[in-house]
C-alpha positions in Angstrom: 132.2 105.5 54.7 129.4 102.9 54.5 130.0 101.8 58.1 129.8 105.4 59.3 126.6 106.0 57.4 125.1 102.8 58.8 126.2 103.8 62.4 124.8 107.3 62.0 121.5 106.0 60.7 121.2 103.6 63.6 121.9 106.2 66.1 119.3 108.5 64.6 116.8 105.7 64.6 117.6 105.0 68.2 117.0 108.6 69.2 113.7 108.8 67.3 112.4 105.5 68.8 113.5 106.6 72.2 111.7 109.9 71.8 108.5 108.2 70.5 108.6 105.8 73.5 109.0 108.7 75.9 106.0 110.4 74.2 103.9 107.3 74.7 104.9 107.2 78.4 104.3 110.9 79.0 100.7 110.6 80.2 101.9 108.3 82.9 105.1 110.2 83.8 103.8 111.1 87.4 103.1 107.5 88.1 106.4 106.4 86.8 108.2 109.1 88.7 106.6 108.3 92.1 107.1 104.6 91.6 110.8 105.2 91.1 111.0 107.5 94.0 109.3 104.9 96.3 111.7 102.2 95.1 114.7 104.5 95.8 113.4 105.3 99.3 112.8 101.7 100.3 115.8 100.2 98.4 118.1 100.2 101.5 115.4 98.3 103.5 115.1 95.8 100.6 118.9 95.3 100.5 119.0 94.7 104.3 116.2 92.1 104.1 117.5 90.4 100.9 119.6 87.7 102.7 116.5 86.5 104.7 114.5 86.0 101.4 117.2 84.4 99.4 116.0 83.8 95.8 112.4 84.7 96.6 112.6 88.1 94.9 108.9 88.4 94.2 108.0 87.9 98.0 110.7 90.4 99.0 109.5 93.0 96.6 105.9 92.5 97.6 106.8 92.6 101.4 108.7 95.9 100.9 105.9 97.3 98.7 103.3 96.4 101.4 105.3 98.2 104.1 105.8 101.2 101.9 102.1 101.3 101.2 101.2 101.2 104.9 103.9 103.6 106.1 103.9 106.2 103.4 101.5 105.8 100.5 98.2 105.3 102.4 98.7 108.2 104.7 99.5 110.4 101.8 96.5 109.1 99.9 94.3 109.9 102.9 95.7 113.4 103.1 94.9 114.0 99.4 91.4 112.6 99.6 90.8 114.8 102.7 92.0 117.8 100.7 89.5 117.0 98.0 86.5 116.4 100.4 87.2 119.6 102.5 87.6 121.7 99.3 84.3 120.3 97.9 82.5 121.1 101.2 83.9 124.6 101.4 83.1 125.3 97.7 79.5 124.1 98.2 79.0 126.3 101.3 80.4 129.4 99.5 78.2 128.8 96.5 75.1 128.1 98.6 75.6 131.3 100.6 76.1 129.4 103.9 79.5 131.1 104.2 79.2 134.8 103.1 82.8 135.8 102.7 81.9 139.5 102.4 80.2 139.5 105.8 82.7 137.3 107.4 85.6 139.5 106.3 83.8 142.6 107.7 83.8 141.2 111.3 86.1 143.1 113.7 86.6 145.9 111.3 88.1 148.1 114.1 91.5 147.9 115.7 91.8 147.8 119.6 91.3 151.3 121.0 95.0 151.7 121.9 96.1 150.9 118.3 93.3 152.8 116.8 94.3 156.0 118.6 97.9 155.6 117.2 96.5 155.0 113.7 94.3 158.1 114.0 97.2 160.2 115.4 99.4 159.6 112.3 96.5 159.8 109.9 96.8 156.3 108.6 94.0 155.1 106.4 93.5 151.3 106.6 90.4 151.2 104.3 92.5 150.5 101.2 94.6 147.8 102.7 91.5 146.3 104.3 89.7 146.1 101.0 92.7 144.6 99.3 92.9 142.0 102.0 89.2 141.2 101.6 89.5 140.8 97.8 92.6 138.7 98.1 91.0 136.4 100.8 87.9 135.9 98.7 89.9 135.1 95.6 92.3 132.8 97.5 89.4 130.8 99.1 87.6 130.4 95.8 90.9 129.3 94.1 91.8 126.7 96.7 88.3 125.4 96.9 88.1 125.2 93.1 91.4 123.3 92.8 90.4 120.8 95.5 87.0 120.3 93.8 88.6 119.9 90.5 90.8 117.1 92.0 87.8 115.5 93.5 86.1 115.3 90.1 89.1 113.5 88.6 89.1 110.8 91.3 88.9 107.9 88.8 91.9 109.2 86.9 93.8 109.6 90.1 93.1 106.0 91.3 94.2 104.6 87.9 97.5 106.4 88.1 97.8 105.3 91.8 97.2 101.7 90.8 99.8 102.0 88.0 102.3 103.5 90.5 102.0 100.5 92.8 102.3 98.1 90.0 105.4 99.7 88.7 106.9 100.1 92.2 106.8 96.3 92.6 108.9 95.7 89.5 111.3 98.6 90.3 111.9 97.0 93.7 112.3 93.5 92.3 114.4 94.4 89.2 115.9 97.7 90.3 119.5 96.4 90.6 119.3 94.8 87.1 117.9 98.0 85.6 120.6 100.1 87.1 123.3 97.8 85.7 121.7 97.9 82.3 121.5 101.7 82.4 125.2 102.0 83.4 126.1 99.7 80.5 123.8 101.5 78.0 124.8 105.1 78.7 127.9 106.4 77.0 129.2 108.6 79.7 131.8 106.3 81.3 130.9 103.9 84.1 132.6 105.9 86.9 130.7 109.0 85.9 127.4 107.2 85.5 127.7 105.4 89.0 128.5 108.8 90.6 125.5 110.5 88.9 123.1 107.7 89.8 124.4 107.8 93.4 123.7 111.6 93.5 120.3 111.1 92.2 119.5 108.4 94.8 120.9 110.7 97.5 118.9 113.8 96.5 115.6 111.9 96.0 115.9 110.2 99.4 116.8 113.4 101.3 114.3 115.6 99.5 111.3 113.3 99.8 112.0 111.8 103.2 112.9 115.1 104.9 110.5 117.4 103.2 107.5 115.2 103.7 108.1 114.7 107.4 108.6 118.5 107.9 105.5 119.3 105.8 103.3 116.8 107.7 104.4 118.2 111.0 104.0 121.8 109.9 100.6 121.1 108.3 99.3 119.4 111.4 100.4 122.3 113.6 99.0 124.9 111.2 95.7 123.1 111.1 95.5 122.8 114.8 96.1 126.6 115.4 93.5 127.4 112.7 91.0 125.1 114.5 91.8 126.7 117.9 91.2 130.2 116.3 88.0 128.9 114.9 88.9 129.6 111.3 86.6 128.1 108.7 87.7 124.9 107.0 90.7 124.5 109.3 91.4 121.0 108.1 91.5 122.2 104.4 94.0 124.9 105.3 96.0 122.4 107.3 96.3 120.1 104.4 97.1 123.1 102.1 99.9 124.0 104.5 101.3 120.5 104.1 101.7 121.1 100.4 102.9 124.7 100.9 105.6 123.4 103.4 107.2 121.5 100.5 108.6 124.9 99.3 111.8 125.4 101.4 112.5 128.7 103.3 108.8 130.0 102.8 106.7 127.0 103.4 103.5 127.2 105.6 104.0 131.0 106.0 102.4 131.3 102.6 99.1 130.3 104.3 99.2 131.4 107.9 101.0 134.7 107.1 98.3 136.3 105.0 95.6 135.1 107.4 97.5 136.7 110.3 97.8 140.0 108.3 94.1 139.9 107.5 93.3 139.5 111.3 95.4 142.5 112.1 93.9 144.7 109.4 90.3 143.7 110.2 90.7 144.4 113.9 91.1 140.8 115.2 94.2 141.9 117.0 94.8 139.0 119.4 94.1 136.2 117.0 96.5 137.9 114.5 99.2 138.2 117.3 98.7 134.6 118.4 98.9 133.3 114.8 102.1 135.1 114.1 103.7 134.0 117.4 102.7 130.4 116.8 103.6 130.4 113.2 107.0 132.0 113.6 107.9 130.5 117.0 106.5 126.9 116.5 105.7 126.1 112.9 108.8 128.0 111.7 111.0 126.3 114.4 109.9 122.9 113.2 111.5 123.8 109.7 114.7 125.0 111.3 115.1 122.0 113.6 113.8 119.0 111.7 114.9 119.8 108.1 118.7 119.9 108.8 118.3 116.7 110.9 116.3 114.7 108.3 117.6 116.2 105.1 121.1 117.3 106.3 123.4 118.4 103.6 122.9 115.5 101.4 121.9 117.7 98.5 125.1 119.8 99.1 123.4 122.8 97.5 123.1 126.3 98.9 119.7 127.1 100.4 118.9 129.8 97.8 119.5 127.2 95.0 117.2 124.7 96.7 114.6 127.3 97.0 114.8 128.5 93.3 115.0 125.1 91.9 112.0 123.9 93.9 109.9 126.8 92.9 110.9 126.5 89.3 110.3 122.7 89.3 106.8 123.2 90.8 105.9 125.9 88.3 106.8 123.7 85.4 106.0 120.2 86.7 103.4 120.7 89.3 103.7 118.8 92.5 106.3 116.5 90.9 108.5 119.5 90.6 109.5 119.6 94.2 111.5 116.4 93.5 112.4 117.2 89.8 113.5 120.7 90.5 116.3 120.0 93.0 117.2 116.8 91.1 117.8 118.7 87.9 119.8 121.3 89.9 122.0 118.6 91.4 122.6 117.1 88.0 123.5 120.5 86.7 126.1 121.0 89.5 127.3 117.4 89.2 127.9 117.6 85.4 129.7 120.9 85.7 131.7 119.5 88.5 132.8 116.6 86.5 133.7 118.9 83.5 135.8 121.3 85.6 137.7 118.4 87.3 138.4 116.4 84.2 138.8 119.1 81.5 139.9 122.2 83.4 141.9 120.9 86.4 143.4 123.6 88.6 
């Protein structure tokens, strides 16, 4: 009885201390997450190079960290900084009146004569939809500009988190194998189950980040290019915004170029609208259909609708971190129930 009481007290204390430690780390959860993600992405490279470095683990970890910084982290940092700068510039132009959105949205308020005759023949009134598009465009522009400006104002906080992420990535790369063995030993789920779950986590993180980021960068670049060709204000800002929108599977960059194309059609800019729809669906959309299966494949082994729902849910709860955490939680959910069915309810 006394032993059970002591064991129960110890386990309760262990849970309390663990929760308190998690609470302390919560402000740095983003840095910890992306340090772990970076370590998982580059672990195969580290394992391949390990025989060349022998016992020089610090040098190996530093070399891999330097390579990851050059290949992945610095380009992403430049992307985020560009978003902040472009957003701040757009916000200042709107606030100063240099860009008058009301006048800008009134340009081309008539459809081409051929389409206008059809609209008149059926008695369709486009004033209401046009007004809704104008109001939505103004609100969307203000929202994205404000968000980018807000990020720019928190630059110091961002760089502190960025430095912490690099610091943690070094130790995750150097001591990752030891930490995994310690985790397998500490968890009470059974070594076979724990190894399977950790393998699933590594697989999903690698596939999600590697594939989605490449697809997002390509789609955002193409989207920014067509916006620049069509002379849309702040094309670089919208291109960067499309990069982040492309992280949402199935919908992606269409969240940005789709409403702009509709705005063009409803305000009379017929050919820019048609060009944008054709390029968006035929080129930007094709990139998603071609590259994502190649880069991501079926590593996640989840239906497309579950990937979409878990990604949207993750982003709504965790912000940008959710595009990794959402599918990861979904895969753990499927894996745990799969283990339960296989072990407790076999066919």
